[in-house]
LOLUMKOL-142457 format. One line per field, with one value per residue (C-alpha): residue in one letter; y, x, z. Coordinates in nm, 2 decimals. Each point is the difference from the previous one (the first is absolute). Example, Ala and Ser with C-alpha at 12.3 -4.5 7.8 and 13.67 -1.06 7.14 Angstrom:
2
guro = A:S
py = -0.45:0.34
px = 1.23:0.14
pz = 0.78:-0.07
//
This chain:
150
guro = X:X:X:X:X:X:X:X:X:X:X:X:X:X:X:X:X:X:X:X:X:X:X:X:X:X:X:X:X:X:X:X:X:X:X:X:X:X:X:X:X:X:X:X:X:X:X:X:X:X:X:X:X:X:X:X:X:X:X:X:X:X:X:X:X:X:X:X:X:X:X:X:X:X:X:X:X:X:X:X:X:X:X:X:X:X:X:X:X:X:X:X:X:X:X:X:X:X:X:X:X:X:X:X:X:X:X:X:X:X:X:X:X:X:X:X:X:X:X:X:X:X:X:X:X:X:X:X:X:X:X:X:X:X:X:X:X:X:X:X:X:X:X:X:X:X:X:X:X:X
py = 0.00:0.35:0.27:0.22:-0.16:0.09:-0.10:-0.04:-0.02:-0.09:-0.01:-0.10:0.05:-0.13:-0.08:-0.34:0.09:0.30:-0.08:-0.27:0.01:0.03:0.32:0.19:0.17:-0.04:0.29:-0.02:0.19:-0.04:0.17:-0.03:-0.15:-0.13:-0.37:-0.21:-0.35:-0.05:-0.28:-0.20:0.29:0.21:0.38:0.26:0.37:0.28:0.34:0.10:0.35:0.05:0.12:0.34:0.03:0.13:-0.26:-0.36:-0.35:-0.22:-0.36:-0.31:-0.34:-0.30:-0.35:-0.33:-0.27:-0.25:0.19:0.36:0.34:0.31:0.36:0.29:0.35:0.31:0.37:0.16:-0.35:-0.25:-0.37:-0.34:-0.27:-0.36:-0.28:-0.37:-0.27:-0.12:0.28:0.32:0.31:0.32:0.33:0.38:0.18:0.37:0.23:0.38:-0.04:-0.21:-0.35:-0.32:-0.35:-0.23:-0.38:-0.22:-0.38:-0.15:-0.28:-0.05:0.09:-0.09:0.12:-0.09:0.11:-0.01:0.17:0.33:-0.03:-0.05:-0.04:0.01:-0.08:0.05:-0.04:0.11:0.13:0.35:0.12:0.35:0.04:-0.37:-0.01:-0.18:0.25:-0.16:-0.28:0.12:-0.11:0.14:-0.09:0.13:-0.04:0.10:-0.01:0.10:0.33:-0.16:-0.27:0.24:0.22:0.30
px = 0.00:0.12:0.04:-0.26:-0.34:-0.36:-0.23:-0.37:-0.20:-0.36:-0.21:-0.36:-0.19:-0.35:-0.24:-0.15:-0.32:-0.07:0.12:0.17:0.36:-0.12:-0.19:0.32:0.26:0.36:0.22:0.32:0.33:0.27:0.34:0.37:0.20:0.34:0.05:0.27:0.05:0.19:0.02:-0.27:-0.25:-0.13:-0.02:-0.19:0.03:-0.21:-0.15:-0.36:-0.16:-0.29:-0.31:-0.12:0.29:0.36:0.26:0.06:0.01:0.31:-0.09:0.21:-0.14:0.19:-0.09:0.13:-0.14:-0.23:0.02:-0.10:-0.07:0.10:-0.11:0.17:-0.13:0.18:-0.06:-0.34:-0.13:0.19:-0.06:0.15:-0.24:0.09:-0.18:0.07:-0.25:-0.20:0.13:-0.15:0.22:-0.09:0.16:-0.05:-0.09:0.09:-0.18:-0.03:-0.34:0.11:0.12:-0.19:0.07:-0.03:0.00:0.05:-0.07:0.15:-0.22:0.19:0.36:0.16:0.31:0.09:0.34:0.19:0.30:-0.19:-0.32:-0.11:-0.37:-0.14:-0.35:-0.13:-0.35:-0.06:-0.25:0.04:-0.10:0.02:0.00:-0.06:-0.31:0.00:-0.10:0.08:0.14:0.29:0.22:0.33:0.15:0.36:0.17:0.37:0.14:0.33:-0.03:0.20:-0.26:-0.30:0.11:0.10
pz = 0.00:-0.08:0.26:-0.17:0.01:-0.04:0.29:-0.03:0.33:-0.02:0.32:0.07:0.33:0.05:0.28:-0.07:0.21:-0.22:-0.35:-0.20:-0.11:-0.36:0.07:0.09:-0.23:0.10:0.06:-0.21:0.01:-0.26:0.07:-0.08:0.28:0.10:0.05:0.17:0.14:0.33:0.25:-0.16:-0.02:-0.28:0.07:-0.19:0.09:-0.14:0.10:-0.03:0.01:0.24:-0.18:0.13:0.25:-0.01:0.06:-0.11:0.12:-0.04:-0.04:0.05:-0.10:0.13:-0.13:0.13:-0.23:0.16:0.33:0.02:-0.15:0.20:-0.10:0.17:-0.06:0.13:-0.04:0.04:0.08:0.21:0.04:-0.03:-0.11:0.00:-0.19:0.08:-0.08:0.30:0.23:0.14:0.02:0.17:-0.06:0.05:-0.31:0.04:-0.24:-0.03:0.17:0.29:0.09:-0.05:0.14:-0.30:-0.01:-0.30:0.00:-0.32:-0.15:-0.33:-0.11:-0.32:-0.19:-0.35:-0.13:-0.32:-0.16:-0.09:0.21:0.36:0.08:0.35:0.12:0.35:0.14:0.35:0.26:0.11:0.35:0.15:0.38:0.04:-0.22:-0.34:-0.27:-0.33:-0.21:-0.22:-0.28:-0.13:-0.33:-0.06:-0.33:-0.03:-0.35:-0.15:-0.19:-0.29:-0.02:-0.02:-0.28:0.22
//
């Protein structure tokens, strides 16, 4: 994989009691990023601008195949979220509007990797303040810029 990559992150949140998964539109972000592999882990670094606010959020995605996904956000939002199949992780999610206690229970976790592409799928339950609020999915696609025509 090249150092310069394009990362696509697609997320879906839905409440099974109110609406089905099929009734929801995923939120998708596509951005250039920096990739490296170290000590058996894939790392992706990128910066995102916050809509309607000044400042930015620095993102680090760490992937250990077959084991875990870690998402670290710093800047105007700060959090460290960990996803491991069959495990609940609780973290403080600091936003410009206050701090939330967020829990994630990972139900499915899969990583497929090749020479110019890494695909990650995570399905998890999200709770805030100890109360489950949604079922969620994350799809992450990391591809070498040279392989995408960029």
